[in-house]
C-alpha positions in Angstrom: 45.1 79.4 107.3 45.0 79.9 111.0 42.5 82.5 112.3 41.2 83.6 108.9 38.2 82.6 106.8 38.9 80.8 103.6 38.3 82.4 100.2 35.1 81.3 98.6 35.0 83.5 95.4 37.4 84.1 92.6 37.0 86.9 90.0 38.9 85.7 87.0 40.1 88.0 84.2 39.7 85.7 81.3 40.2 88.6 78.8 41.9 91.9 79.3 40.6 93.9 76.2 37.1 95.3 75.9 35.1 96.1 72.8 33.6 99.2 74.5 35.4 102.3 75.7 33.4 103.3 78.8 34.9 106.5 80.2 34.1 105.5 83.8 35.6 102.1 83.6 37.5 101.1 86.8 39.8 98.8 84.8 41.1 101.2 82.1 40.2 104.7 83.1 41.5 105.0 86.7 45.2 105.2 87.9 46.2 101.6 87.4 48.0 100.8 84.1 49.3 97.3 84.8 46.7 95.7 82.5 48.9 96.9 79.6 51.5 94.3 80.4 49.2 91.3 80.8 48.2 88.8 78.1 45.1 89.6 76.2 43.4 86.3 77.2 44.1 83.6 79.9 46.0 80.7 78.5 44.6 77.2 79.0 47.6 76.2 81.1 46.8 79.1 83.5 43.2 78.1 83.6 44.3 74.5 84.5 46.5 75.8 87.4 43.7 78.1 88.7 41.2 75.2 88.8 43.7 73.0 90.6 44.4 75.8 93.2 40.7 76.4 93.8 40.0 72.7 94.2 42.9 72.4 96.6 41.6 75.3 98.7 38.1 73.8 98.7 39.3 70.4 99.9 41.6 71.9 102.6 38.8 73.9 104.1 35.9 71.5 103.4 34.1 74.1 101.3 30.8 72.7 99.9 30.3 75.6 97.5 32.6 78.1 95.8 31.9 80.9 93.3 33.8 81.9 90.1 33.0 85.1 88.2 34.4 85.4 84.7 35.4 89.0 84.2 37.5 91.3 82.0 37.7 93.7 80.1 34.9 92.0 78.3 35.1 88.3 79.1 33.4 87.1 75.9 36.4 88.4 74.0 38.3 85.4 75.3 36.3 83.2 72.8 34.1 80.2 73.3 36.7 77.5 73.1 38.9 79.1 75.8 35.9 79.8 78.1 34.7 76.3 77.6 38.1 74.9 78.5 38.0 76.8 81.8 34.5 75.7 82.6 35.3 72.1 82.0 38.5 72.1 84.0 36.7 73.8 87.0 34.0 71.2 86.9 36.5 68.3 86.7 38.8 69.5 89.4 35.9 70.3 91.8 33.9 67.2 91.1 33.2 65.4 94.4 34.6 68.4 96.4 32.4 71.4 96.0 29.6 72.9 93.9 31.0 75.7 91.7 28.6 78.6 91.0 29.9 80.2 87.8 28.8 83.6 86.4 30.0 86.0 83.8 29.9 89.8 84.1 29.4 91.1 80.6 28.2 94.1 78.5 26.4 91.4 76.4 27.1 93.2 73.1 28.7 89.9 71.9 26.1 87.6 73.3 24.5 85.2 70.8 22.7 81.8 70.8 26.0 79.9 70.6 27.2 81.6 73.9 23.8 80.8 75.5 24.1 77.2 74.5 27.5 77.0 76.2 26.2 78.7 79.3 23.3 76.3 79.5 25.5 73.3 79.2 27.7 74.5 82.1 25.1 76.4 84.2 26.7 79.8 83.8 24.6 82.8 84.8 25.0 86.2 83.2 25.3 89.6 84.9 24.9 92.6 82.6 26.5 96.1 83.0 23.9 98.7 82.1 23.4 102.3 83.4 19.8 102.9 82.5 18.0 103.8 79.3 19.6 104.9 76.1 20.6 108.4 77.2 21.8 107.3 80.6 23.7 104.4 79.3 25.4 106.3 76.4 26.6 109.0 78.7 29.5 106.7 79.5 29.1 103.3 77.8 30.0 103.9 74.2 31.8 101.9 71.5 35.4 102.7 70.7 34.3 104.8 67.7 32.1 106.9 70.0 28.8 105.4 68.8 26.0 104.3 71.1 26.3 100.8 72.6 22.7 100.7 73.6 21.1 98.8 70.7 23.8 96.1 71.0 23.2 95.8 74.7 19.4 95.6 74.0 19.9 92.7 71.6 21.9 90.8 74.2 19.3 91.5 76.9 16.4 90.4 74.7 18.2 87.1 74.1 18.9 86.7 77.8 15.2 87.4 78.6 13.8 84.7 76.3 11.9 82.1 78.3 14.5 79.4 77.6 17.3 81.6 78.8 15.7 83.7 81.6 16.9 81.3 84.4 20.5 82.3 83.5 19.9 86.1 83.8 21.7 87.0 87.1 20.8 90.7 87.0 22.0 94.2 86.2 24.9 96.3 87.5 24.4 100.0 87.3 27.0 102.8 88.1 25.3 105.8 89.7 25.6 109.0 87.7 24.1 112.0 89.4 23.2 113.4 85.9 20.8 110.6 85.4 17.4 111.0 87.2 17.3 108.1 89.7 13.7 107.1 89.1 14.0 107.2 85.4 17.1 104.9 85.6 15.3 102.5 87.9 12.2 102.3 85.7 14.4 101.7 82.6 16.3 99.0 84.4 13.1 97.4 85.6 11.8 97.2 82.0 14.4 94.4 81.4 12.8 92.3 84.2 16.1 91.7 86.0 15.9 89.3 89.0 18.4 91.7 90.8 20.0 95.1 90.4 23.1 96.3 92.1 24.0 100.0 92.2 27.7 100.9 92.2 29.1 104.2 93.5 31.7 105.6 91.1 35.2 104.5 92.4 36.8 107.5 93.9 39.3 108.6 96.6 40.1 111.7 98.7 42.7 112.6 96.0 40.2 112.2 93.2 36.6 112.7 94.7 33.6 111.5 92.7 31.7 113.8 90.4 29.5 116.2 92.3 31.0 115.3 95.6 29.4 117.5 98.3 29.4 116.2 102.0 26.9 119.0 102.9 24.3 118.0 100.3 25.0 114.2 100.1 23.9 113.9 96.5 24.7 110.2 96.2 22.6 109.3 99.3 19.8 111.4 97.9 20.0 109.7 94.5 20.0 106.2 96.1 17.2 107.0 98.6 14.8 108.0 95.8 15.3 104.6 94.3 15.1 102.9 97.8 11.7 104.5 98.6 10.3 103.6 95.1 11.5 100.0 95.5 10.7 99.6 99.2 7.1 100.9 99.0 6.2 99.0 95.8 3.1 96.8 96.3 5.1 93.7 95.3 8.8 93.0 95.0 9.8 93.8 91.4 13.5 92.9 91.8 16.1 92.5 94.4 18.6 95.3 95.2 21.6 93.9 97.0 22.9 97.2 98.6 19.5 97.9 100.1 18.8 94.3 101.2 22.3 94.1 102.9 21.7 97.3 104.8 18.2 96.1 105.8 19.6 92.8 107.0 22.3 94.5 109.1 19.8 97.0 110.5 17.8 94.0 111.8 20.8 92.3 113.4 21.8 90.1 110.5 25.3 89.2 109.4 26.3 90.1 105.8 29.5 89.3 104.1 30.0 92.1 101.6 32.9 94.2 100.3 30.9 97.5 100.7 28.7 97.0 103.8 29.2 95.6 107.2 32.4 94.7 109.1 33.1 91.1 107.9 36.3 90.1 106.3 36.3 90.0 102.5 36.3 86.5 101.0 37.3 86.9 97.4 40.4 87.3 95.2 41.0 88.5 91.7 43.1 86.3 89.4 44.5 88.1 86.3 44.9 86.6 82.8 48.6 85.8 83.6 47.8 84.1 86.9 48.9 86.9 89.1 46.7 87.4 92.2 45.2 90.8 92.9 43.0 92.5 95.4 39.7 94.2 94.5 39.5 96.0 91.2 38.3 99.1 93.0 41.8 99.6 94.3 42.8 100.6 90.7 41.4 104.0 91.8 44.2 104.5 94.3 47.4 104.3 92.3 49.2 102.4 89.5 49.4 98.8 90.7 47.0 99.5 93.6 45.5 96.0 93.6 48.8 94.1 93.0 50.1 91.6 95.6 53.2 90.3 93.9 51.8 86.8 94.2 50.6 84.3 91.5 48.8 80.9 91.3 51.9 79.1 90.1 54.2 80.0 93.0 51.6 80.2 95.9 48.6 78.3 97.0 45.6 80.3 98.4 46.5 79.6 102.0 49.9 81.1 101.4 48.2 84.1 99.7 45.9 84.5 102.7 48.9 84.7 105.1 50.7 87.3 103.0 50.7 90.6 104.9 49.4 92.7 102.0 46.4 90.3 101.5 45.7 89.8 105.2 45.7 93.5 105.8 43.4 94.3 102.8 40.8 91.7 103.6 40.6 92.3 107.3 37.2 93.5 108.5 36.1 94.7 112.0 36.6 98.0 113.7 40.4 97.6 114.0 40.7 98.0 110.2 39.0 101.5 110.3 40.1 105.0 111.0 39.6 106.3 114.6 36.8 108.6 113.6 34.8 105.6 112.2 35.1 103.4 115.2 32.7 105.4 117.3 30.2 106.2 114.6 26.7 105.0 115.2 26.3 103.5 111.7 29.7 101.9 111.3 28.2 98.4 111.7 26.0 99.1 108.7 28.4 100.9 106.3 31.5 99.1 107.5 33.5 102.3 106.8 32.7 102.1 103.1 34.6 100.4 100.4 38.3 100.2 101.2 39.4 102.0 98.0 37.1 104.9 98.8 39.0 105.6 102.0 42.4 106.2 100.3 44.5 109.3 100.5 48.1 109.5 99.3 49.1 111.1 102.6 47.4 108.8 105.0 46.8 105.6 103.0 43.5 103.9 104.0 43.3 105.3 107.6 40.4 107.6 106.7 36.7 107.5 106.5 35.2 106.9 103.0 35.1 109.8 100.6 31.4 109.0 100.6 31.2 109.1 104.4 28.5 111.8 104.6 26.4 110.0 101.9 26.8 106.7 103.6 25.7 108.1 107.0 22.5 109.6 105.5 21.8 106.5 103.4 22.3 103.9 106.2 20.5 106.0 108.9 17.4 106.4 106.7 17.3 102.7 105.8 17.9 101.6 109.4 15.3 103.9 110.8 12.7 103.0 108.1 13.1 99.3 108.5 13.4 99.1 112.3 10.2 101.3 112.6 8.3 99.0 110.2 9.6 95.9 111.9 8.6 97.2 115.3 5.1 98.1 114.1 4.6 94.7 112.5 5.7 92.9 115.7 3.5 95.2 117.8 0.4 94.4 115.6 1.1 90.7 115.8 1.2 90.6 119.6 
């Protein structure tokens, strides 16, 4: 894979269906409809081939560690036996080659002690999708019959927070909704004692802007900055917030490999339940088949995938991948031009600033100035 970084993470769609009907879901509620034609769950033979391909890639690039995230839909709908088969074959194929960090991103409404026993045996951490307290969460994350999902999520989280299970709690993923007061959301999330929280901007494009989009008032930056100040000024660290930590690292000269910040190449792929290979799920916001590559794990190894023009173009970082207006921006090294999907317009493709450009400028400038000033003051006091 000449001139390119290897892949180190695979997001695996072990189940296509979901037992909830979240109206902001980026899998089912955006423009992409290709999920309708994919098998409901990943077959064991597909899992076997995936594990072989990952191990082959790890050996070829001398990778000492790789990551696999079980995803969906709701991944627990694949069933324990099918998930265990995948976990076993990943361990077997990678034994002696690379450590495999495995996680599952779930709504935890189906989580029970049997699942936790399986996850303990295979060292699987659990990330939970949750948008805040009952009112905030139920604004979008409801069951298919329209009823609240909150009590079911609470039960799953209580199980995950038990002393014997807490080490497997990876954290919370929260989609920002301007209708939910930011500090209320943050306090409600903190009540679950998560080791980490990640905030996700609603996936949107210039054709379909996010709710409340207003470049003059930057509501998404304002929402996030209320949380940032509460988190940053706390007398002790209550949790990690990846978005803020990544921006702080970049502001202080660090190097961050992230899809949504910085200028590094992306290093992950999505593998669907039928073995087809796709780009980031966020591209489902752009058009039907937006993440599709036309490639699959049976016909191509991951080095061939990396060389494919569609994949190479989509994962390319650096200033050359951005619109002209972004290249001279003072905060481009921090925001990286924003998520690729958020730059999309039907007329000009991805050659645009992010639909969140104004918000990202305010957010990154504030965090940069705050952190650099504090670091300078600390260094001055120490000299």
